[in-house]
Each structure stands twice: as C-alpha cells, then as structure tokens.
Steps between C-alpha positions, in 0.01 A plus 500: 500500500646464150875481457626751242803289424469227238711196582649285228363179657246409768518147640205360695602228746804494726572128524780325316369583151452870563816544705725341241330687216573827683859396568551396137366836381729680745796312353404656167471849650120507478289654779207301633247522778419176683145491637440250782217548745541184704803611700705225334716692254808295422339192651163416354290223646748218455798661673328702772487201733701531820491130583831313476313179413395647164781407263553573134385226267807553282866472593687824567714450189195561279355800685705796382284796405735583212514266197854616421634445854394150610696509829353828623265348760760249621744787564229683694450196725872504580567159642219279376560240233359557149324164550314621812129575512521837672231653717246701303540790741869509401398536137262776608791689657699446183222631279444798728872584482473514120201731528676720756797536266270596212318757717835642617593556135205747478372306201225314690233667712279295733134587546326329792153503350279261312438565131124485440465614140683616189419668171693596190491807278710559191821558692491336841334284762327651801504268801243555776600423859278397789558830682363698203837606359593438137831476319596502133743265327599430142500123558311277740615160629260261676694288749212420732599138558288215629157598628300350787294193410137535407214379722464123531126444472394228745818545702425865570122470521496546875620861462688473827806689625636152573535444124813681376483550125831687460783295657750784449313779675500630858183303580687179428788593729256582781313172441821298518578651841143443620500137380828438680362654817179293515646180353202425278519299180570689177387433144724606211333494158767431241815289529754703302776740599264733686386208715862423586553859614183494709591172669845636587347820638261306720778274625730796570219671693473194726174360366437156653169407342459290189527648152307359205628602156243429228512508122333306220803274453677542833834554325771709667821656362793261470842568651813616326790256488864508393436448130587701193287590200529266202575751226314462174442706188146627450483330161523162674182565703151440356305821449138585435345212694461447874467122457814470289700714742370305800589164348846627409556636851394173664745303284783745566424501874526122500843521338652795688283559808203736506684793660768509233244457223268773629784746570639444152183655357535825695696695232233408246183550704387815317555347156322179597205685649461726198516199267175370648172610339260668742293181526813307601597767751157465657544124504833537678349728765203270556677164510879525514565813703445349848761233429740739329482751785592256777797367302617826347455740794680315777587581862825496695596156636490620861148638448389171344641311797310722741175436312568126506562512875171680563316236295678219686408657836133514400491879520457548125261297286502526121158430351386457141142619473280805494272708721126455461380734778624752754306636796594749767479354849604620842874563508562370151371338184330170426629377166369199312780331304435236239816299449591395152319179411259527794128519440418716801666781689611521861446809715781626719556809713796732445604809689616668178513429128749657260462530124841391371391406149744749347470839332197621307479298180259712293621852433153618405393445863773723641408719793796729437341836410771601252492173306122491504476854364760441226309191383161675513638794301655276236854612584588140584327168442526143626680250282305215339544276803393777737793432735691820426507805278544473126853615416740480207848348490641817663253486792305797361135492602250468216257791491734743672769738379837518677364236739695195616427213741737285703494175693180303573286738293678362191469128570240456227775552245804365689345263758812464715554860595448502877852422626804726539712331227226572243384842613851648526553436128157639411561814709830566322336454160209729589738768629695482175180521295388807698841659447461453125154655504624798702799543269755437775 
C-alpha cells in the first residue's frame, strides 16, 4: 500500500542516531517518520540490553543527548553521580523517554517495519518497506548504525549453528543461555568491547566453563581512571602523518600520562583524521588502530576489575593468535588456534564460538537491503577507504539528493563518530541542515 501523504523527512534506523535526529527535527517543528524494523526504536543495539552488568563506557556527565544541555542525562538518573558509569539499560530508558516525548508531540511517527529499498524522483524519495508498503518523503536520513560482522573465513568454515556470527542477535542470546546450561568451554573471536560484553553476559548467565578470547594481538580495552584531559590547541599537534602523530603522542603520554594525552585529542579527532591523506588513513587502520582503540575506547573501572578477576581465576584466557581451521564435531566445534609466534596450531573443542570482531568494516559488503540497493543504483557510494559512505562536510551522501547519513555510516570522513558525544552534535547539525533545505 502506498501512503498518499508525503512526509518532510524519513529516517531509517531507530537507535541513538535516528532517535536523536527525529527529536532534533521535532524541536524545529519538522515532521518525520522513524522507520525501525528490529523492535528497538529508541534503543538500538547498544542500549537494548537488559543486563545490569553492561555499563556505559563513558561517564554519565558526558552522555546527554542534547549538546546544549550537558546535564540532561544526569538529571534523568536522579541520584547518580555525574562521574558514575551508569547501566546501559538506564540510558536506553532515557533515550526511549526522549522518543516518547517526540512521538507525543505528533511530530514523529514510528513505523515498525524494515526499510528494504528507496528511490528518488524529481520531488521526493519513495521508501519501500518489508511488508510491501511505501511512503514518500522530501528528505531521507540513513541512521542504520553498526552492522553485524562479516563472515570470518576459517573461523566460520564449519557452517555450524554452534558458530554465532552476530553477537548482538537473538541467536547469540540463546547460545549464551545454552552455554551456561551445559558448562562447555566458549571461544570468543575478538578482544575488544564486544568481547567484554559477551564475557559479562556469560558470567551473568552462570557459565562455569572456560572462556578463550582470541585476537591477533590479544589486546583488550583499558580501564578509565580519575584523570582529566590535557587540553591542547590543534595547531600544536602534528597533522598529515601517522608516524609524526604517534611519536608526538608517545612523548606527551610520557610527560602527562597516556589517558590525559589521548583524551586531550578528542576535540580535534575529526580535524586530525581529515588531515591524513588516504594512504596515511589506511596505514593508521592497518597498524595503529588496534592500539588506539584499546587506549581510546575504555571500559568502566568496575568492569575492568571483573575481567581481571575472571583472568586471575583461570576462567578467562586472553590469547594472541589466529584460527587456522574449524570443524563441526558432536556438541560443539573443534578449532585449531595458532598462537602468535608459534609454528604450529593446537586443536581444542568448544561448545560455542562467537564472532566478536566488531561491526562490518567494508560497507560494500553490507547485507542491509536498503544500503545495498542505494549503492547498486548509484544513489550512494562507499568512501575511498570503503569503511563508510562518501559524504560531504554536512553529512550529505554523495550521489544522492536530499540524502543524509549519520553515525557509523560516516566514519570514513569523521572516523570517531560512533559514540554519543559525537553523534549528538552531528544529529543537531544534520537537523539544522535539513531545516534550511526545507525552508523552515
């Protein structure tokens, strides 16, 4: 069924990016329709967790959804300190309250369907929904967020239901419960933030077997501490060269402490990233990113202590290495792991294996039907690095008309655009740009 009403704006994706974009448009008196087919409107993947062990990786003081009201989330918590690392489910309730208020204003309409395609004529976009309905909008915003990781080659070769490729889906939740029930050993591929979440989920479910967390370097996120950012002007920081920036950061870390030095770069991250030629950006991703990620994207101290305790108890083993073979066996998987520096691999049986290597890194391999169709039709295109869509300084998608992108889809241009403090500013700027285009 085709809707006869043309909306000013259609937003695809109901996580933080899409929700705040809709709320920002509502503040400007602009109608929008928010399309979210995963049942997570106002939550997204990150904040749909119900587990109290899953904490925010940023202190409450920095988590307001509104750039012009920095204490908004702290007031919502009503009793917690701004320095606390609140539960992610609390932030989910906060975000949902913002969405509920926007819906109550009659300026935001929720559609519980998945967007599977879109096309543009001279005056509007037509968005196709999974149930066959279509809707028209003057402007289209892509706020799809992080996507499930791609297949892992040798790790997934067994093609077994015991290998869970999407750690954020319902199959993963069921596998966590099953692993806790049978007590078998678990393999987690990847040692970043997703691994931390998975370990906490297994522990909360009562899993008593051993957990092996594997990555090429075996590095895990560092913990926050009571330090403050060492403020610095962007002109004092080397630009255009990964090596020069890395040497500078090492010296400054030695003088001030690495947390203060790293946090001091946060206000300048977009400028520094854009100062790098594409070849240098690729070099950063290939060589420096693993080290930057574990120091930049840290975890709450109490979460870090829990991980340390699991390691000390022998229940969690962190391994640097890679998988050379995977075979399905009775009641599990036989995985051959070659540790870093070892000449041969060692086979070991696991009840389940989880792909926690992080979101899809190559946008051209997306399995999202809307994104895939937009790229195939030339209405959007990957950026030079292939890690996001090509956009301009206003987050407008190259190849499209009246088409914007938000959040992780824009990391090719901005790099650090996956956290609330960054996306809230981008959402406000996009809403203002749309208002200008609509003459509001």
